[in-house]
C-alpha positions, -999 to 999 in steps of 0.1 A, spaced: -215 107 103 -200 82 79 -232 63 77 -250 93 61 -222 105 39 -227 93 3 -200 74 -15 -195 99 -44 -167 78 -59 -189 48 -60 -217 67 -76 -196 79 -105 -207 66 -140 -184 39 -154 -169 62 -180 -154 84 -153 -140 55 -132 -104 45 -136 -90 10 -132 -81 20 -96 -117 13 -86 -128 -22 -79 -114 -51 -59 -81 -70 -56 -98 -104 -62 -69 -125 -48 -71 -106 -14 -109 -98 -14 -102 -61 -6 -108 -28 -25 -81 -14 -47 -83 20 -31 -71 17 4 -43 29 27 -25 5 49 -4 8 81 10 -24 94 22 -23 130 35 -51 152 64 -63 173 96 -77 158 92 -111 141 54 -108 140 52 -113 102 48 -77 90 73 -81 62 57 -113 50 23 -97 50 34 -67 29 52 -91 5 21 -113 3 -1 -82 -5 23 -70 -31 26 -103 -48 -12 -108 -50 -20 -73 -62 0 -66 -94 -5 -32 -111 -25 -18 -82 -2 5 -64 14 36 -80 41 39 -53 50 21 -21 63 40 10 79 18 37 90 32 70 112 8 88 134 7 119 161 -12 100 156 -6 62 187 -26 53 170 -60 55 171 -86 28 134 -84 20 135 -46 18 165 -48 -5 147 -73 -27 116 -51 -29 137 -20 -37 154 -40 -65 122 -54 -80 102 -21 -77 129 4 -88 113 38 -90 80 27 -74 93 21 -38 108 44 -12 120 30 21 126 54 50 142 50 83 118 53 112 136 83 127 132 102 94 97 94 80 85 114 50 66 146 57 38 157 34 21 191 32 -17 189 29 
C-alpha cells in the first residue's frame, strides 16, 4: 500500500514547504522523522542520541526521552543545554498523548 500512496508532502510547491523539509546533511537522513532507540544496557544508546543531536542543530522542536534511570550524567547535561526543549520521563511513567 505504501508503494502506491503519493508523497503529498514531497509534492508541495516550495513556497509551502517549511525548513523542516530536507535532509540533515551531516547524518544523511531526512529532517522529518521519528526515532525510537532500543537496546540493552551499555549498548551506546545515549551516545547515539547525543551524536544525532550534536549533528542536527535547529532541527527538532522538542525532545522526549523515556529512560529507566533519567538521573544519569548525560541526561542531566542534555536537560541543562536544552532547557525548555527536552522532557525526560521515567520508563514506568511514559507520556500519554490523545490522538
